TORTORLUM-385462 format. One record per residue (C-alpha): x, y, z; residue in three letters. Coordinates in pm, whole numbers. Example, Ala and Ser with C-alpha at 12.3 -4.5 7.8 and 13.67 -1.06 7.14 Angstrom:
! TORTORLUM-385462
<rec <1230 -450 780> ALA>,
<rec <1367 -106 714> SER>,
This chain:
! TORTORLUM-385462
<rec <-2105 3823 -8260> MET>,
<rec <-2316 4089 -8465> SER>,
<rec <-2704 4094 -8489> ASP>,
<rec <-2662 4020 -8810> GLU>,
<rec <-2441 3711 -8765> THR>,
<rec <-2719 3562 -8500> LEU>,
<rec <-3032 3624 -8717> ILE>,
<rec <-2824 3488 -9026> THR>,
<rec <-2729 3207 -8803> SER>,
<rec <-3039 3114 -8633> ALA>,
<rec <-3219 3112 -9035> THR>,
<rec <-2977 2907 -9197> ASN>,
<rec <-3078 2644 -8825> THR>,
<rec <-3434 2699 -8913> LEU>,
<rec <-3462 2587 -9276> GLU>,
<rec <-3195 2357 -9179> LEU>,
<rec <-3499 2191 -8957> GLU>,
<rec <-3723 2241 -9222> ALA>,
<rec <-3597 2057 -9495> ALA>,
<rec <-3503 1771 -9224> GLY>,
<rec <-3917 1754 -9167> ILE>,
<rec <-3998 1774 -9531> THR>,
<rec <-3753 1461 -9579> GLN>,
<rec <-3944 1302 -9286> LEU>,
<rec <-4265 1411 -9383> ALA>,
<rec <-4185 1264 -9785> LYS>,
<rec <-4034 957 -9604> ALA>,
<rec <-4378 908 -9396> LEU>,
<rec <-4532 898 -9729> ASN>,
<rec <-4266 620 -9903> ASP>,
<rec <-4100 361 -9743> ASP>,
<rec <-4109 495 -9384> LEU>,
<rec <-4500 467 -9348> GLY>,
<rec <-4538 95 -9269> PRO>,
<rec <-4269 94 -9012> GLU>,
<rec <-4390 366 -8809> PHE>,
<rec <-4769 221 -8805> ILE>,
<rec <-4608 -142 -8672> LYS>,
<rec <-4413 122 -8380> ALA>,
<rec <-4702 325 -8320> VAL>,
<rec <-4957 -10 -8324> GLU>,
<rec <-4690 -199 -8086> THR>,
<rec <-4713 108 -7828> ILE>,
<rec <-5044 151 -7788> SER>,
<rec <-5099 -241 -7783> ASN>,
<rec <-4862 -241 -7511> ALA>,
<rec <-5060 45 -7348> GLN>,
<rec <-5363 -125 -7367> GLN>,
<rec <-5209 -436 -7211> ASN>,
<rec <-5013 -312 -6928> ASN>,
<rec <-4741 -416 -7148> GLY>,
<rec <-4368 -298 -7162> ARG>,
<rec <-4193 -99 -7425> VAL>,
<rec <-3811 -46 -7414> ILE>,
<rec <-3738 245 -7590> ILE>,
<rec <-3326 234 -7601> SER>,
<rec <-3078 477 -7811> GLY>,
<rec <-2726 675 -7766> MET>,
<rec <-2709 1022 -7779> GLY>,
<rec <-3003 1216 -7944> LYS>,
<rec <-3187 922 -8002> SER>,
<rec <-3170 796 -7625> GLY>,
<rec <-3278 1164 -7506> HIS>,
<rec <-3616 1134 -7748> ILE>,
<rec <-3640 791 -7602> GLY>,
<rec <-3593 932 -7252> GLN>,
<rec <-3892 1198 -7331> LYS>,
<rec <-4126 1007 -7456> SER>,
<rec <-4147 860 -7138> LEU>,
<rec <-4206 1169 -6927> GLN>,
<rec <-4582 1168 -6881> PRO>,
<rec <-4724 1009 -6570> SER>,
<rec <-4948 714 -6658> PRO>,
<rec <-5329 626 -6650> PRO>,
<rec <-5430 535 -6320> PRO>,
<rec <-5368 132 -6239> GLY>,
<rec <-5123 158 -6495> ARG>,
<rec <-4752 79 -6383> PRO>,
<rec <-4455 398 -6424> PRO>,
<rec <-4220 331 -6654> PHE>,
<rec <-3886 342 -6560> LEU>,
<rec <-3619 548 -6810> SER>,
<rec <-3266 438 -6723> ILE>,
<rec <-3038 673 -6928> HIS>,
<rec <-2652 578 -6943> GLN>,
<rec <-2402 773 -7129> ARG>,
<rec <-2158 570 -7334> LEU>,
<rec <-1832 694 -7396> ASP>,
<rec <-1636 570 -7703> MET>,
<rec <-1189 566 -7632> ALA>,
<rec <-973 556 -7940> THR>,
<rec <-720 316 -7862> LEU>,
<rec <-333 452 -8010> ALA>,
């Protein structure tokens, strides 16, 4: 690939990601806000009460869920267990 092609590709990717972040920020200020607050409060309450939170997903959402469990828990709290399984889908002929 030429230098120009690489720069163009990187610029396009960054512009696409920026548009996605802008849409997410708008959604948080609109209809997504209450659900976001509910999720944050649920996780916070579980942490404060030594509770458990299950985060599931496939693909990118599964990867994000797994990453959100990476930090070590505070002293006195049980560690989180993250199990990530790959699911495949087959098309039957």
